[in-house]
N, C-alpha and C positions, 0 to 999 in steps of 0.2 A: 176591964171588959164588962160592958153592961149586958145583962142576960136578956133583956126584953127590948132589943133594938135590932133592926134589920137595915143593912146598907146595900143599895144597888150600885154597883160599880160598872161603868160603861166607858170604853175607849171611843172617843168621838172624833170623826173627821168629816162628818156631813151633818150640818146643823138642821137641815130639813128632816132627815130621818130621826135625829135625836129628839127633836120637838115632838114628832109623832110617837116615838117610844115613850116619852114622858107623859103624853096624853093617856096612854093605857096604864102606866104606872100610877098616875093620879087617881084612877078609878078603882084601884085594888082595895079589897076588904082586908083589914089587918086582924090578926088574933087579938083578943081582948088584952089591953094593957101594953101593947107593942107600939113602937114608933118606927117610922121609916125615914131614911135619908138617902139622897142620891149623890154619888160622887162621879161627875164627868171627868174624864182624863183626856186632855187635849195635848197634841204634839208629843205623844209617847214615842220613845225610841224603838220600842217593841211592845208586843202585848204582854210579855213577861214583865218588862220594866214598868209598864203602866199599871198593871194589876198589883204588882208588889208595892208600888208607891202608894196607891189608894188603900191597900190593906193595912199598911203601916200607919196611915193617918186616921183610920176609923177605929173606934172602940166597940163597934157592934159585934155581938157574939155571932150572929148569923149574917153572912155576906152572900149576895147574889152577884155573880159575874156574868154579864150578858152583852150581846151585840146590840149596837144602836139600831139595827134593822129587825129586832125581835119585838113583837107586839103581844103583850100578855092579855089575851082575850078572855081567859078564865079569871074572874075577879077574886076567886078563892085560892089561887095557886099558892100564895105564901102561907096561908092558914093551913092548907093541906100538906105543904112541905114541912112546916113546923111539927105537925102531927106525925108525919113519917119519922122525923128524927126522934121524937118522943117514943114511938113504938119500937125503934131500933137503936138502943143506946150506943151500940158500937159504930153506928153510921157517922161518917164525917163529911161525906160528899154526896150530893144528889143532883139529878138532872132530869130531862124530859125525853132524851134520845140517846141510845147507846147500844152496847153489844154485850152479850153474856160471856164472851171469851175474846181474847186478843186476836185480831185478824191475822191469818196466815198470808194474806195479800198485803203488800206494802201500801196499797190504796185503801187506807183506813176508812175513807168516806163511803166505801161500798159495803162495809161490814155491819152496819147497824141492823139489829134485829129486835130491838126493844124500844117501845115508845109509840107515841101517836101525835104527830105534829103536822101542821100545814106549811107548805113552802111555796115560793113563787120564783120562777126563773126569768120572768118577763115574757118568755115564750108561752108558758102555761103555769097555772097553779096546780099543785098536786098535794096529796095527803099521804104521808108515811104512816099508815096504820099497820103497825107491826104487832108484837106481843104487847097487849095493853094492860096486862096484869101488873101488880106490884111485884117487882123482881129485883134481886141483887144483880149488879152488873159488874163487868170487868173493866170497861172503859166507857166514857161518856163523850158526847158531842159538846163543843164549847158554846153553842148558841145560848144555853142557859145552864149555869152551874151554881149550886147553892152549897155553902159550907157551914158547918157548925163548929169547926176548929180551924185555926190558922196554921197553914204550912207554907214555907217559903216557895214562891214561884222561882223556877230554876234559871233566873237571869244570870247566875254565875257562869252557866255553861251554854245557855241557849238564847237565841234572839229571834227576831222576825215575828211572823204571825201564824205559823203553822205548828201543829203538834203540842201546843200548850195544854190542850184538854187531855190528850193521852198522857202527857207528862204528869199532870196533876192527878189523874186517876191512878197512875202507878205509884206516885209518891204517897198518896193516902193509904194505899194497900201495904206498901213497904213499912209505913208507920203503924200498921196494925188496925187500921180503920176499914170499915165496909163502905161500899158505894151503892146507891139505890136509885131506882126509878119508881115513882108512885103509880098507882092504878090510874089509867087514863082512858075511860070509856069514850070521852070526847077530847079533841085537841085542846090543849091549854094555851098554846101560843102559835103565832104565825112567824115564820122566818122568811122575810122578804129578801132572800139571799142573792137573787140575780144569778148570773153565770159564775160558775166556779172558776177562780183564777188559779191555775196550777204552775205559773211560770217560775215560782221560787220553791216549788214542792221538793224537788230532788236535792237541792242544796241543803234545805232544812232537814231533809230526811237523813242525810249523812251525819249532821251534827247530832240529831236525835239518837241515831243508832249508836254513836260513840258513848253516849251517856247510859243507854238502857239496853245494850245488846244482850246482857245476861238475863233480862226479864222478857225477852221477845223470842218468837220463833225464828228459825233460820230462813232468811229471805234470799239466800244465795241463788244466783242465776236469774233473778227477776229483772226485766228490762226497766230502764228509766220511765217514769210516768210522763214526763214532758221533756223529751230530748232537745239537744241544742238546736237542731234544725226547726223544731216546732217554735222555740223561743224566738228565733230569727224571723220566722214567718209571722208570728204574733206581733212583733214590733212593726213589721211592714204593714200589717193590717191596721194597726192603730194610727199609722201615718196616713193611710188611705182614708180611714174613717174621718179624719179632720177635713179632708177634701170633700167627702160626701156631705158633711154638715154644712160646709160653705155653699155647695151646689144647691142644696135644698132651699136656701134662702136667696138664691139667684134665680128661682123659678124653674129649676131643673129636676123636679121631683121624679119625673119619668126616667130620666137618665140615671139617677141614683138607684131607682128601683131595678132597672135592667142590670146595672153593675152588681148589685147585691145578689141577684139571681145566679150570676156566674160564680159567686164566691160564697157558697152556702155551707162550707165545711165549718161546723160550729165549734170545732176545737180551737178555732182562731177568733172567735167572737168574744165580746165582753158585754156587760149589761147595757152600756150605751148603744152598742150595735143593735141589740134586741129592741130597745126603746125606739131607735131610729126606724127600724122595720115596722114597728107598731104605728108610729106616727105616719109613715107612708101609707099604711093600710087605712088609717083614719081619713087621710086626704082622699083616697080612692073611694071609700064608702060615702064620704060627704058629697063627692062628685056624683055618684050614682043616685043619691037621694035628693040632689038638687039643692043642697045647703048653700045659701047665698054667701058671698065672700065675707061680708062683715060679721057673719055668724060662724065662720070657719075656724078650725082649731088654731091655725097659725096667724089669724088676723091681728091679734094683739101681741105677737111675739116677733122680736127683731133678731133673734139668734137661736141657735140650738139650745144654749144654756137656759134661755127663757122658756123655750118649748118643753124642755125636760122638766123644769120646775112646775110648769102647768100640768104636765102629764102626772107628776107625783101628786099634786093637789087633788086631781080628779080621782086617781087611784085610792088615795087615803080616804076621801069622802065616801066613795063607794064601799070601802071596807067598814067605815064607821056606821053606815046605814044598816049593815048586817050585824055587826058585833057590838055597836054602841048606839042603837037607834034613839035612845033618850038624849043623846048628846052629840048628834052627828054634825051639827052646824049647818051652814048653807052650802048649796051646790056651787062649785066653781062655774064660771061661764064657759060651758062646753056643749056642743050639740049632742042630741041623743045618739047620733051616729058615732061620735067620739066616745061617748060613755059606753056604748055597746061594744066597741072594739076593745077598749081598756078592760072592761069587765070580762070579756072572753079570754084575755091573756093573763089576768091577774086574780080572778076569783074562781072558787070552786062552784060548780053547778049546784043548784038547789039551795 
């Protein structure tokens, strides 16, 4: 184990997001004498398995486990995290968002009361500005986790992509370590998380509860977070969404717009549905402003997949203009109307 080395471990299934994540990692300032390496994990069977695999391969003392859609806008985040571990010798785990106690609601994602981060659902950008002081926590959110000690990820008993962060928080405390969140007067990162996918939440919850029941409050009597009828409707919505994508490129934008208005229950949306809505708004705004067809957002796109990638390029460029203006690159070919709509849904005001 090398004491002056940091590894960033990232499970990857979207190369566009991963590339943007790497852009912000490449700009980080490291503590003097430290080196940084990045471990992308592709085709992981579960997040537990992927993180365990990379942990075993790396000899770095400090490891960062982060999502591919997390962008580290504070260039000093790793330096400050190392300082936190040095101030608190019993600390084994640190993060940027968490809670001071274990939630009494099985919906853990509602329990955060510590931290300061920016998020984006594609409907809007938001800031979770909670308790911004340096605090010891009980559980952390998995968007960014940093360890100074290696403990096994519980792939022996757990799988999937949920509860791994709560599991690790409990494992560190069971092993006698503290978990901390640093002072965050300003957000240190953006979590471009999109819509929360809860379709596998209840099944993962049952497995998690079997392992940690004695460490958790009594959740008896609480209803499922995403019951079977919701899952069936979500699957139907995803099938309909494919039809919407095809209609958009058959010149039927207004028809898609009208159908979406009738189905606005966002429990059954996903991130692509939100982006589709935003693209429809872009087309409407371009029409109002008289943008000529060769300058329109979809002019050089032959499919929704291409339009989605273009949308991401514009969004990422707008972010870089704000958070990395010295290295923002050139603007993708998109009208001012398109930029305004994307900025409205993905950037904080001011």
